[in-house]
VOPAGU-2260 file (C-alpha; in pm, 1 decimal, decimal comma):
REM VOPAGU-2260
SITE   aa  ch    i         X         Y         Z
SITE  MET   A    0   -1223,9    1829,0   -1619,1
SITE  ALA   A    1   -1261,2    1817,4   -1243,9
SITE  LYS   A    2   -1492,9    1587,1   -1031,5
SITE  ILE   A    3   -1666,8    1822,1    -782,7
SITE  LEU   A    4   -1875,9    1764,7    -484,5
SITE  VAL   A    5   -2113,4    2059,4    -373,9
SITE  ILE   A    6   -2261,1    2017,1      -6,2
SITE  ASP   A    7   -2496,4    2300,0      69,6
SITE  ASP   A    8   -2859,1    2295,9     189,5
SITE  GLU   A    9   -2979,4    2566,9     -36,9
SITE  GLU   A   10   -3132,2    2424,5    -349,6
SITE  ASN   A   11   -3062,1    2719,6    -583,3
SITE  ILE   A   12   -2677,9    2721,9    -484,7
SITE  ARG   A   13   -2655,0    2355,3    -552,9
SITE  SER   A   14   -2859,6    2371,9    -900,1
SITE  SER   A   15   -2683,1    2683,7   -1022,6
SITE  LEU   A   16   -2336,4    2556,8    -954,2
SITE  LYS   A   17   -2405,0    2224,8   -1090,5
SITE  SER   A   18   -2539,8    2357,1   -1414,6
SITE  ALA   A   19   -2279,5    2632,6   -1454,4
SITE  LEU   A   20   -1996,5    2384,0   -1394,6
SITE  GLU   A   21   -2126,3    2098,9   -1602,3
SITE  ARG   A   22   -2165,8    2343,7   -1894,2
SITE  ARG   A   23   -1780,3    2363,8   -1848,6
SITE  SER   A   24   -1738,9    1997,6   -1868,6
SITE  HIS   A   25   -1692,4    1936,1   -1484,8
SITE  ALA   A   26   -1855,8    1654,2   -1320,4
SITE  VAL   A   27   -2078,3    1759,3   -1031,0
SITE  VAL   A   28   -2240,7    1574,9    -757,6
SITE  THR   A   29   -2470,1    1750,7    -491,6
SITE  ALA   A   30   -2564,0    1685,1    -140,1
SITE  ALA   A   31   -2810,8    1856,3      58,9
SITE  ASN   A   32   -2710,3    1793,1     413,8
SITE  TYR   A   33   -2436,9    1660,0     645,5
SITE  LYS   A   34   -2549,2    1305,8     614,3
SITE  GLN   A   35   -2542,9    1295,2     223,0
SITE  GLY   A   36   -2224,0    1491,0     215,8
SITE  GLU   A   37   -2050,3    1253,4     459,9
SITE  GLN   A   38   -2166,6     954,4     233,1
SITE  PHE   A   39   -2078,2    1106,8     -87,7
SITE  SER   A   40   -1719,2    1245,7      29,3
SITE  LYS   A   41   -1589,2     886,0      69,8
SITE  SER   A   42   -1572,0     867,8    -326,6
SITE  ASP   A   43   -1293,7    1034,3    -508,5
SITE  PHE   A   44   -1346,2    1426,3    -580,3
SITE  ASP   A   45   -1084,4    1654,3    -693,5
SITE  LEU   A   46   -1268,2    1945,3    -495,7
SITE  ILE   A   47   -1536,3    1958,3    -233,0
SITE  PHE   A   48   -1748,8    2284,1    -179,1
SITE  LEU   A   49   -1885,4    2258,8     186,8
SITE  ASP   A   50   -2127,4    2492,8     358,5
SITE  ILE   A   51   -2049,2    2565,7     708,0
SITE  LEU   A   52   -2412,0    2569,2     830,2
SITE  LEU   A   53   -2585,7    2244,7     748,1
SITE  PRO   A   54   -2947,3    2156,6     873,1
SITE  ASP   A   55   -2833,5    1844,0    1034,2
SITE  GLY   A   56   -2451,0    1904,8    1141,8
SITE  ASN   A   57   -2169,8    2145,5    1139,8
SITE  GLY   A   58   -1971,1    2174,5     826,0
SITE  VAL   A   59   -1642,8    2219,6    1002,5
SITE  GLU   A   60   -1682,0    1889,7    1186,4
SITE  LEU   A   61   -1773,6    1720,3     863,0
SITE  LEU   A   62   -1438,4    1894,2     710,3
SITE  GLU   A   63   -1235,5    1750,6     990,1
SITE  LYS   A   64   -1411,1    1397,1     939,8
SITE  ILE   A   65   -1318,1    1426,7     561,6
SITE  LEU   A   66    -964,0    1508,1     605,4
SITE  LYS   A   67    -925,8    1237,4     850,2
SITE  GLU   A   68   -1045,3    1006,5     605,8
SITE  ASN   A   69    -830,1    1144,7     320,8
SITE  GLY   A   70    -561,3    1409,5     420,4
SITE  ASN   A   71    -525,0    1488,9      55,8
SITE  GLN   A   72    -876,7    1590,0      -3,7
SITE  THR   A   73    -920,5    1963,1    -105,3
SITE  VAL   A   74   -1220,8    2125,1      62,4
SITE  VAL   A   75   -1346,4    2498,3      10,2
SITE  MET   A   76   -1581,3    2617,8     268,0
SITE  ILE   A   77   -1889,3    2826,3     162,4
SITE  SER   A   78   -1990,5    3087,9     435,6
SITE  GLY   A   79   -2221,5    3350,3     497,9
SITE  HIS   A   80   -2082,7    3710,2     611,2
SITE  ALA   A   81   -2152,8    3621,4     975,1
SITE  ASP   A   82   -1943,8    3302,2     951,6
SITE  ILE   A   83   -1636,2    3450,4     856,0
SITE  ASP   A   84   -1478,9    3376,5    1181,6
SITE  THR   A   85   -1577,7    3014,1    1174,6
SITE  ALA   A   86   -1436,9    3006,6     805,5
SITE  VAL   A   87   -1102,3    3122,2     918,3
SITE  LYS   A   88   -1106,3    2846,3    1181,7
SITE  ALA   A   89   -1191,3    2578,6     919,8
SITE  ILE   A   90    -881,0    2695,3     693,7
SITE  GLN   A   91    -671,3    2644,9    1024,5
SITE  ALA   A   92    -834,3    2313,1    1044,4
SITE  GLY   A   93    -715,7    2220,1     698,8
SITE  ALA   A   94    -951,1    2401,5     444,6
SITE  TYR   A   95    -804,9    2505,4     111,4
SITE  ASP   A   96   -1013,9    2826,2     125,8
SITE  PHE   A   97   -1346,4    2970,1     175,8
SITE  ILE   A   98   -1607,3    3159,5     -52,0
SITE  GLU   A   99   -1826,6    3422,0      90,5
SITE  LYS   A  100   -2209,1    3407,7       4,1
SITE  PRO   A  101   -2356,3    3540,6    -237,1
SITE  ILE   A  102   -2131,0    3294,3    -447,9
SITE  SER   A  103   -1952,2    3458,2    -741,9
SITE  LEU   A  104   -1929,9    3208,9   -1021,9
SITE  ASP   A  105   -1586,7    3372,1   -1139,1
SITE  ARG   A  106   -1451,9    3320,0    -785,8
SITE  VAL   A  107   -1555,7    2952,3    -805,4
SITE  LEU   A  108   -1399,8    2910,5   -1151,2
SITE  ILE   A  109   -1074,2    3058,5   -1035,0
SITE  THR   A  110   -1071,9    2832,9    -738,1
SITE  ILE   A  111   -1121,7    2535,4    -950,2
SITE  GLU   A  112    -830,4    2616,7   -1167,8
SITE  ASN   A  113    -617,7    2705,9    -879,3
SITE  VAL   A  114    -698,2    2366,1    -728,0
SITE  SER   A  115    -617,4    2181,9   -1058,8
SITE  LYS   A  116    -283,7    2348,2   -1082,8
SITE  LYS   A  117    -202,3    2250,6    -716,7
SITE  ASN   A  118    -311,6    1892,4    -775,4
SITE  ARG   A  119    -111,1    1866,3   -1098,0
SITE  LEU   A  120     200,5    2012,2    -924,6
SITE  SER   A  121     163,7    1770,4    -621,8
SITE  PHE   A  122     106,7    1481,8    -872,6
SITE  GLU   A  123     427,7    1569,5   -1076,9
SITE  LYS   A  124     616,9    1627,5    -750,6
SITE  GLU   A  125     534,5    1263,9    -635,2
SITE  ARG   A  126     631,6    1106,3    -975,2
SITE  MET   A  127     956,2    1301,7    -997,0
SITE  PHE   A  128    1027,6    1171,7    -634,0
SITE  ALA   A  129     948,2     818,9    -740,4
SITE  LEU   A  130    1166,0     832,5   -1050,1
SITE  LEU   A  131    1462,8     978,2    -848,4
SITE  TYR   A  132    1439,0     800,8    -526,8
SITE  GLY   A  133    1228,2     474,7    -588,8
SITE  GLU   A  134     859,5     394,9    -539,7
SITE  LEU   A  135     791,3     511,5    -181,0
SITE  ILE   A  136     505,1     748,3    -309,3
SITE  GLY   A  137     190,3     859,6    -147,6
SITE  ASN   A  138       8,1    1168,1     -51,4
SITE  SER   A  139    -214,8    1007,9     232,9
SITE  THR   A  140    -175,3    1135,2     568,5
SITE  ARG   A  141       6,1     841,6     699,8
SITE  MET   A  142     239,6     825,4     410,9
SITE  LYS   A  143     330,0    1195,0     450,4
SITE  LYS   A  144     381,7    1126,9     829,4
SITE  LEU   A  145     618,9     829,3     745,1
SITE  LYS   A  146     826,2    1035,9     501,1
SITE  ASN   A  147     845,5    1333,0     726,8
SITE  ASP   A  148     959,6    1115,6    1018,9
SITE  ILE   A  149    1218,5     964,7     802,2
SITE  VAL   A  150    1355,6    1315,3     701,9
SITE  ILE   A  151    1362,8    1430,4    1058,4
SITE  SER   A  152    1522,6    1108,9    1233,0
SITE  ALA   A  153    1760,3     975,2     965,1
SITE  PRO   A  154    2044,2    1237,4    1029,1
SITE  LYS   A  155    2019,8    1178,3    1400,6
SITE  THR   A  156    2072,1     809,9    1474,1
SITE  SER   A  157    2202,8     505,1    1313,5
SITE  ARG   A  158    1974,4     220,7    1404,7
SITE  PHE   A  159    1618,6     180,4    1267,4
SITE  LEU   A  160    1355,4     -76,4    1272,6
SITE  VAL   A  161    1109,9    -113,5     976,6
SITE  LEU   A  162     782,6    -323,3    1017,8
SITE  GLY   A  163     518,3    -375,9     774,5
SITE  GLU   A  164     353,4    -652,9     563,1
SITE  ASN   A  165     492,1    -802,8     267,6
SITE  GLY   A  166     473,0    -590,6     -19,7
SITE  THR   A  167     439,7    -253,4     146,0
SITE  GLY   A  168     792,4    -125,3      60,3
SITE  LYS   A  169    1029,7    -194,2     337,1
SITE  GLU   A  170    1346,2    -185,8     140,9
SITE  LEU   A  171    1211,8     151,8     -18,5
SITE  VAL   A  172    1174,1     303,2     338,6
SITE  ALA   A  173    1528,4     169,2     418,5
SITE  ASN   A  174    1665,0     323,4      97,8
SITE  MET   A  175    1510,8     661,7     203,0
SITE  ILE   A  176    1673,3     621,7     545,6
SITE  HIS   A  177    1992,6     573,3     392,2
SITE  ARG   A  178    1962,8     883,1     140,3
SITE  TYR   A  179    1885,2    1123,0     456,4
SITE  SER   A  180    2135,1     993,8     689,8
SITE  LEU   A  181    2481,9    1126,8     745,7
SITE  ASN   A  182    2606,6     816,5     552,5
SITE  ALA   A  183    2431,6     900,5     227,4
SITE  ASN   A  184    2746,8     903,6      35,3
SITE  GLY   A  185    2840,6     554,5     135,6
SITE  PRO   A  186    2728,8     223,3      13,6
SITE  PHE   A  187    2374,2      62,6      74,1
SITE  ILE   A  188    2411,4    -313,0     127,9
SITE  SER   A  189    2081,9    -512,5     127,6
SITE  VAL   A  190    2078,3    -864,1     306,5
SITE  ASN   A  191    1783,6   -1098,0     290,9
SITE  CYS   A  192    1829,9   -1271,0     614,1
SITE  ALA   A  193    1593,3   -1547,0     528,6
SITE  ALA   A  194    1785,4   -1645,1     225,3
SITE  LEU   A  195    2122,5   -1681,5     426,7
SITE  PRO   A  196    2220,4   -2061,9     476,2
SITE  ALA   A  197    2264,8   -2110,7     861,7
SITE  GLU   A  198    2611,3   -2240,8     825,1
SITE  LEU   A  199    2715,6   -1938,0     615,3
SITE  VAL   A  200    2550,7   -1660,1     802,3
SITE  GLU   A  201    2883,6   -1555,4     990,0
SITE  SER   A  202    3096,6   -1582,8     687,5
SITE  GLU   A  203    2839,9   -1393,0     474,6
SITE  LEU   A  204    2785,6   -1108,0     717,6
SITE  PHE   A  205    3129,9   -1072,4     885,4
SITE  GLY   A  206    3369,9   -1221,6     614,9
SITE  HIS   A  207    3644,6   -1483,7     651,1
SITE  THR   A  208    4014,5   -1528,1     604,0
SITE  THR   A  209    4184,9   -1751,1     360,8
SITE  GLY   A  210    4165,4   -2130,0     519,6
SITE  ALA   A  211    3914,7   -2029,9     781,3
SITE  PHE   A  212    3725,1   -2334,0     672,5
SITE  THR   A  213    3689,0   -2574,9     368,5
SITE  GLY   A  214    3648,3   -2386,1      60,2
SITE  ALA   A  215    3782,1   -2060,7     189,1
SITE  THR   A  216    4043,0   -2016,2     -57,3
SITE  LYS   A  217    4085,7   -1640,7     -31,2
SITE  ASP   A  218    4005,7   -1349,6     205,0
SITE  ARG   A  219    3643,5   -1226,2     177,9
SITE  LYS   A  220    3470,8    -916,3     307,1
SITE  GLY   A  221    3153,4    -964,2     483,0
SITE  ARG   A  222    2836,0    -758,1     413,0
SITE  PHE   A  223    2910,7    -529,1     717,5
SITE  VAL   A  224    3246,8    -443,3     601,3
SITE  GLU   A  225    3101,6    -372,7     266,6
SITE  ALA   A  226    2848,0    -139,9     414,9
SITE  ASP   A  227    3116,8      54,4     616,7
SITE  SER   A  228    3047,2     441,3     601,9
SITE  GLY   A  229    2716,0     337,4     460,6
SITE  SER   A  230    2411,1     143,2     561,9
SITE  ILE   A  231    2322,9    -218,4     582,1
SITE  PHE   A  232    1961,6    -337,1     545,0
SITE  LEU   A  233    1890,5    -669,6     720,8
SITE  ASP   A  234    1552,7    -768,1     572,4
SITE  GLU   A  235    1330,9   -1028,6     746,8
SITE  ILE   A  236    1563,1   -1026,8    1053,3
SITE  SER   A  237    1298,3   -1244,9    1229,9
SITE  GLU   A  238    1435,8   -1529,1    1029,5
SITE  MET   A  239    1778,5   -1528,0    1185,4
SITE  SER   A  240    1868,9   -1793,7    1427,8
SITE  PRO   A  241    1949,8   -1729,9    1794,3
SITE  ALA   A  242    2309,1   -1780,8    1735,2
SITE  ALA   A  243    2312,7   -1518,2    1463,3
SITE  GLN   A  244    2103,5   -1265,7    1650,8
SITE  ALA   A  245    2370,8   -1287,3    1928,5
SITE  LYS   A  246    2655,1   -1206,7    1675,9
SITE  ILE   A  247    2434,7    -908,8    1533,5
SITE  LEU   A  248    2385,7    -801,1    1891,0
SITE  ARG   A  249    2766,8    -807,9    1948,8
SITE  VAL   A  250    2839,3    -604,0    1634,0
SITE  ILE   A  251    2584,0    -323,3    1741,1
SITE  GLU   A  252    2734,9    -309,0    2079,3
SITE  THR   A  253    3104,7    -278,8    1975,3
SITE  ASN   A  254    3067,9    -117,2    1625,8
SITE  GLN   A  255    3310,6    -402,7    1518,4
SITE  VAL   A  256    3297,5    -728,8    1327,6
SITE  THR   A  257    3565,6   -1007,0    1337,1
SITE  PRO   A  258    3593,6   -1204,1    1029,7
SITE  VAL   A  259    3585,4   -1576,9    1060,5
SITE  GLY   A  260    3933,5   -1711,1    1122,5
SITE  SER   A  261    4076,3   -1382,3    1224,8
SITE  ASP   A  262    4135,5   -1231,0    1584,2
SITE  LYS   A  263    4162,9    -874,5    1451,7
SITE  PRO   A  264    3826,3    -690,5    1470,6
SITE  ILE   A  265    3735,0    -425,1    1215,0
SITE  ASP   A  266    3595,6     -95,5    1325,8
SITE  LEU   A  267    3259,8      13,9    1150,4
SITE  LYS   A  268    3088,2     328,9    1099,4
SITE  ILE   A  269    2748,9     207,3     984,9
SITE  ASN   A  270    2378,2     257,6     965,9
SITE  ILE   A  271    2179,7     -62,3    1064,6
SITE  ILE   A  272    1838,6     -98,8     921,5
SITE  ALA   A  273    1640,1    -401,7    1021,8
SITE  ALA   A  274    1290,9    -506,7     882,2
SITE  SER   A  275    1031,9    -764,4     963,7
SITE  ASN   A  276     683,1    -859,0     847,1
SITE  LYS   A  277     633,0   -1036,2    1183,2
SITE  ASP   A  278     528,7    -932,8    1523,2
SITE  LEU   A  279     857,9    -924,0    1691,2
SITE  LYS   A  280     714,1    -871,4    2045,4
SITE  SER   A  281     521,5   -1195,2    2003,1
SITE  MET   A  282     835,0   -1369,0    1897,6
SITE  ILE   A  283    1005,6   -1226,7    2193,5
SITE  SER   A  284     730,4   -1374,9    2421,9
SITE  GLN   A  285     769,3   -1714,2    2242,8
SITE  GLY   A  286    1136,8   -1703,2    2297,9
SITE  SER   A  287    1218,4   -1693,6    1918,6
SITE  PHE   A  288    1362,9   -1338,9    1896,3
SITE  ARG   A  289    1604,5   -1177,8    2150,1
SITE  GLU   A  290    1453,7    -906,2    2352,1
SITE  ASP   A  291    1792,7    -720,9    2400,2
SITE  LEU   A  292    1843,1    -741,5    2014,4
SITE  TYR   A  293    1502,8    -589,2    1957,8
SITE  PHE   A  294    1570,9    -287,2    2190,3
SITE  ARG   A  295    1909,6    -227,5    2034,4
SITE  LEU   A  296    1761,6    -217,9    1685,8
SITE  ASN   A  297    1436,9     -14,8    1773,2
SITE  VAL   A  298    1586,7     315,1    1826,0
SITE  VAL   A  299    1357,8     465,1    1582,7
SITE  GLN   A  300    1071,9     238,1    1451,1
SITE  PHE   A  301     880,4     307,2    1118,7
SITE  ASP   A  302     541,6     131,7    1059,0
SITE  ILE   A  303     448,8     104,3     690,8
SITE  PRO   A  304      79,5     111,2     642,6
SITE  PRO   A  305     -69,4    -160,4     410,6
SITE  LEU   A  306    -223,3     -35,4      83,4
SITE  ARG   A  307    -589,0    -109,0     216,0
SITE  ASP   A  308    -538,1     158,0     491,1
SITE  ARG   A  309    -412,2     422,9     256,9
SITE  GLN   A  310    -669,4     374,3     -41,6
SITE  SER   A  311    -620,5     750,2    -150,3
SITE  ASP   A  312    -269,5     663,2    -287,6
SITE  ILE   A  313    -395,5     407,3    -518,5
SITE  PRO   A  314    -475,4     644,1    -823,7
SITE  LEU   A  315    -131,8     800,5    -784,8
SITE  LEU   A  316      54,1     469,8    -750,3
SITE  ALA   A  317    -144,4     300,4   -1046,4
SITE  ASP   A  318     -62,1     608,8   -1280,9
SITE  TYR   A  319     299,8     589,8   -1155,3
SITE  PHE   A  320     324,2     227,4   -1248,7
SITE  LEU   A  321     101,8     250,3   -1588,3
SITE  ASN   A  322     361,7     548,5   -1690,1
SITE  ARG   A  323     679,0     329,7   -1599,1
SITE  PHE   A  324     557,8      23,3   -1776,1
SITE  ALA   A  325     464,0     238,7   -2089,6
SITE  ASN   A  326     808,1     397,6   -2079,8
SITE  GLU   A  327     983,8      52,2   -2070,9
SITE  THR   A  328     784,3     -92,2   -2351,4
SITE  GLY   A  329     757,6     211,6   -2566,6
SITE  GLY   A  330     395,4     251,6   -2570,6
SITE  GLU   A  331     153,9     525,7   -2469,7
SITE  PRO   A  332      70,4     535,8   -2088,9
SITE  LYS   A  333    -285,5     376,8   -2015,7
SITE  LYS   A  334    -531,3     565,9   -1783,4
SITE  LEU   A  335    -795,4     425,1   -1567,3
SITE  THR   A  336   -1156,6     535,2   -1553,4
SITE  SER   A  337   -1297,0     658,1   -1226,1
SITE  LYS   A  338   -1497,8     330,3   -1186,8
SITE  ALA   A  339   -1182,8     110,7   -1246,8
SITE  ILE   A  340   -1000,9     323,6    -966,2
SITE  THR   A  341   -1309,7     291,3    -728,7
SITE  PHE   A  342   -1297,3     -87,9    -781,7
SITE  LEU   A  343    -931,5     -99,5    -718,3
SITE  LYS   A  344    -999,2     101,2    -399,2
SITE  ASN   A  345   -1239,3    -133,2    -289,3
SITE  TYR   A  346   -1001,7    -435,0    -329,4
SITE  SER   A  347    -809,4    -563,8     -10,9
SITE  PHE   A  348    -478,3    -583,6    -179,4
SITE  PRO   A  349    -324,8    -856,8      22,2
SITE  GLY   A  350      -0,8    -827,7    -157,9
SITE  ASN   A  351      -8,8    -462,7     -96,2
SITE  VAL   A  352     194,7    -222,7    -343,5
SITE  ARG   A  353     372,1    -505,3    -506,7
SITE  GLU   A  354      28,3    -665,8    -596,6
SITE  LEU   A  355     -82,6    -325,2    -727,6
SITE  LYS   A  356     229,7    -303,9    -935,9
SITE  ASN   A  357     161,8    -639,7   -1088,0
SITE  ILE   A  358    -197,2    -566,5   -1175,0
SITE  MET   A  359     -76,7    -245,4   -1355,1
SITE  GLU   A  360     193,7    -450,2   -1539,9
SITE  ARG   A  361    -108,0    -668,9   -1670,0
SITE  VAL   A  362    -301,8    -368,5   -1761,1
SITE  ASN   A  363     -24,6    -259,5   -1979,9
SITE  ILE   A  364       2,9    -596,3   -2145,0
SITE  TYR   A  365    -331,8    -702,3   -2211,1
SITE  CYS   A  366    -548,5    -370,8   -2234,9
SITE  GLU   A  367    -525,4    -222,8   -2573,1
SITE  LYS   A  368    -771,8      72,3   -2527,1
SITE  SER   A  369    -743,1     369,9   -2290,1
SITE  PRO   A  370    -895,4     451,0   -2066,0
SITE  VAL   A  371    -912,8     116,6   -1903,5
SITE  ASP   A  372   -1251,1      53,1   -1745,2
SITE  ILE   A  373   -1359,8    -175,0   -1462,5
SITE  ALA   A  374   -1446,6    -436,6   -1713,3
SITE  ASP   A  375   -1100,5    -456,4   -1827,1
SITE  VAL   A  376    -934,3    -434,7   -1477,5
SITE  LYS   A  377   -1158,1    -691,4   -1310,6
SITE  PRO   A  378   -1025,5   -1011,7   -1485,5
SITE  LEU   A  379    -669,6    -914,8   -1393,3
SITE  VAL   A  380    -729,8    -891,6   -1022,7
SITE  PRO   A  381    -712,4   -1233,3    -842,5
SITE  GLY   A  382   -1043,1   -1360,0    -691,1
SITE  SER   A  383   -1239,8   -1063,9    -850,7
SITE  GLY   A  384   -1453,8   -1237,7   -1093,8
SITE  SER   A  385   -1189,9   -1404,9   -1297,7
SITE  LEU   A  386   -1219,8   -1777,8   -1369,3
SITE  THR   A  387    -946,9   -1959,3   -1197,2
SITE  ILE   A  388    -867,6   -2339,1   -1170,9
SITE  ASP   A  389    -977,6   -2340,8    -803,4
SITE  LYS   A  390   -1325,7   -2202,3    -892,0
SITE  LEU   A  391   -1365,9   -2409,7   -1197,9
SITE  LYS   A  392   -1275,0   -2736,8    -975,1
SITE  LYS   A  393   -1520,0   -2624,0    -696,5
SITE  ALA   A  394   -1796,1   -2550,9    -955,3
SITE  THR   A  395   -1731,7   -2898,6   -1110,0
SITE  GLU   A  396   -1752,0   -3062,5    -782,9
SITE  ASN   A  397   -2080,8   -2877,0    -668,8
SITE  PHE   A  398   -2247,2   -2966,7   -1006,5
SITE  GLU   A  399   -2144,0   -3361,1    -958,3
SITE  LYS   A  400   -2267,9   -3353,0    -595,7
SITE  GLU   A  401   -2612,7   -3226,0    -692,7
SITE  PHE   A  402   -2621,4   -3462,3   -1003,5
SITE  ILE   A  403   -2544,7   -3759,4    -768,2
SITE  GLU   A  404   -2798,5   -3660,5    -497,8
SITE  SER   A  405   -3068,0   -3614,5    -801,7
SITE  ALA   A  406   -3007,5   -3969,3    -906,7
SITE  LEU   A  407   -3031,8   -4101,3    -560,0
SITE  THR   A  408   -3371,4   -3908,7    -522,3
SITE  GLN   A  409   -3510,2   -4057,9    -832,1
SITE  SER   A  410   -3407,2   -4390,8    -741,2
SITE  ASP   A  411   -3558,3   -4386,9    -396,0
SITE  GLY   A  412   -3219,2   -4401,1    -230,1
SITE  ARG   A  413   -3120,3   -4719,7    -391,6
SITE  VAL   A  414   -2749,3   -4697,2    -471,7
SITE  ALA   A  415   -2743,2   -4966,5    -718,5
SITE  GLU   A  416   -3004,1   -4820,7    -923,5
SITE  ALA   A  417   -2855,8   -4470,1    -890,2
SITE  ALA   A  418   -2530,6   -4603,1   -1003,6
SITE  ARG   A  419   -2692,0   -4760,8   -1311,7
SITE  ARG   A  420   -2856,3   -4431,2   -1396,7
SITE  LEU   A  421   -2526,0   -4261,4   -1364,9
SITE  GLY   A  422   -2333,8   -4527,4   -1562,5
SITE  LEU   A  423   -2097,4   -4581,8   -1267,4
SITE  GLU   A  424   -1980,5   -4890,9   -1081,5
SITE  ARG   A  425   -2151,7   -4919,5    -746,3
SITE  SER   A  426   -1821,6   -4913,7    -559,3
SITE  HIS   A  427   -1727,0   -4592,5    -745,6
SITE  LEU   A  428   -2045,6   -4414,4    -638,3
SITE  TYR   A  429   -2003,4   -4510,7    -282,4
SITE  LYS   A  430   -1669,7   -4341,9    -295,8
SITE  LYS   A  431   -1817,3   -4029,1    -454,4
SITE  MET   A  432   -2097,0   -4031,6    -187,7
SITE  LYS   A  433   -1831,7   -4054,9      91,4
SITE  LYS   A  434   -1621,8   -3768,5     -59,4
SITE  TYR   A  435   -1931,5   -3548,0     -69,9
SITE  LYS   A  436   -2064,7   -3669,9     244,1
SITE  ILE   A  437   -2412,4   -3784,5      97,6
SITE  LYS   A  438   -2609,8   -4008,9     315,5
């Protein structure tokens, strides 16, 4: 079954397509003009049939607007014979195909089948990519560009800067950079800079010799040496001290490290991939991050979009995680209803993909039936209607404040009388009144 939107100003085309396709179990929504079509197209559809000539706008312009919002949307243009040249231009602008009027139902059905096959292949390709290479998946315009830019640039340089909010997948981007780099056969070493003790940064990153300091009972390779002929991923590099930043800068400039306690530098052939969830330019202006290090690292910069800015990827990611958790636990993969997906797409996801992953794990644990509807998902999303301790506390406080105000009103503002009515000591009531700012 496909979910289809038909945008055409001719009533007979809308009604005939709707009835014919619904008899074949497709879900069909119709729009009579540009304004309605633009509004409806913001929802999820497997396929949109869009007339080129609309009474209140140009169908090609609407096509461009739809594809700008969702680069994955499949749109088939409907054109009269005189509009063929325009239809060809529409395909060049991103339309999947065009159907000439008068519309043949057989042609429509073949188109729907071809689009369904294309969507299934695209979906499986993304799932296989995720299984092989991690969870950097998405068909949105921004994610396609991000992955394409990685494929192009990774073999051509050795220094990268990855920026993005927590939970967007910075380490997955770093992994993909490594896989497409010339050092793909070497090791990938990940370092959380925020977790390195300040006094051990140099030893951890560059290694040490026996006796270099108290407790150094044997030689140790540093992370940079472990990553030689491969890639090192310096996550949250903004958390490094100025002294550590200076040492990293020296490594980049010389392609060498010198272990603590040694005077013999070690040559390296290494990709350096740094990442941060902070605005490094602001940190530079505040004096907390070195400008020269920023420019040394930032040969190629990748900005990962937050999940709220690529909503069209949410169904794909949700399905991937549900399949993954079902495989891990041995159950049948759950499916989400369209209403549940729409609810998730309207959620802000402050924790980004990591938060979606956690929510889908809860769905796998707590939801016994499938498909999983909005009522099942809502309680599993923080702040979306589920009863939390904070909400219970706030509700209790509001009730208590109103109860005290009511007692004071009934007592004509006499605190002693209100305290008697409430069964409280007068001093206790005064404290409550101060807490709730009751005069």
